[in-house]
Phi, psi and omega in degrees: 000331179295330176290321179293319178295318178297317181295318180295318179296318179295318179297320180294318179296317179296319179297317179294321179293318179297318178297318180296320179294318179298318180294320178295321179296318178296319179296317179295320179296317178297320178296317179297317179298317179295318178295318179297318179295319180293316181293325176294318178296317178296320179297318179295320178297318178297316179297319178297316179298319178297317180294321177298315180299315179299317179296314181297320178295317179297318178297316179296319178298319179294319178298318178297320177299315180298316180297316181296314180293325177296316179296318178297322180295317178297316178299320180297317179295323180294322185248023183297325182265021184303315182298318179294318180298315179298321179292333181276345183299318176299329177294318177298318178299319179296321177298319178298316179296317180298316180296324178295316181289320180293328178297335180284340180263180180254019182273086183292322180295318177297317180298316179297317180297314180294321178296319178299313180295316180299313181296322179296316178297315181298316180294321178297314180293324178297321179294339178268004174108000180280134178222145180277138175280123183280115177224133180235157174297136180097349176291153177288134180287133176230118184297339179278339183249345185228158175245114181276121179266338176198164175237136178233161176299135182290137179295335177213165183295329182286350179264001178292130181078011180246166182279124180270319183210148175256113183276319182217133181291153176255156182222150174241151174238108187070236180261356185258139177280125178258343172205125178281147178291135179266123187229161172255131186247141177275141179238000000 
């Protein structure tokens, strides 16, 4: 009987051990399922965060595109007549030459007529954004603002590096220079 008792005790111990192992396996399985569920949830959160980031970057890029095209459109409207303005600059130069020559004569009526036409043309172009670059004899020469067509010996030491003569006026259209003033510089 002692063998039977030993066997029964061993069977009971084995049964209890098997039950404990089964419970541990179930607990581990539940933990794995919970971990799997958490990791799936975390993966979805990460994917959502990536998609949000991608969306925000795309939205920002689109906003920058809109701003850039709007700015380009405004610039285009400001300088839309640039070709026409550049083509009209020689006409303005001719009016200046004509007024200089007419001033040498005594034809006051002719001078008034040419001045009226010249002023009307200048005012019309000015209303479209054309402006004359102000350059005077004696101003300091700046290579970024002037175009030197020649250098001559300066009549005095204080005229070295300064503008001796303005050969052709410069003009701006809006904020952009469309023709730099052509000057003679003293050396």
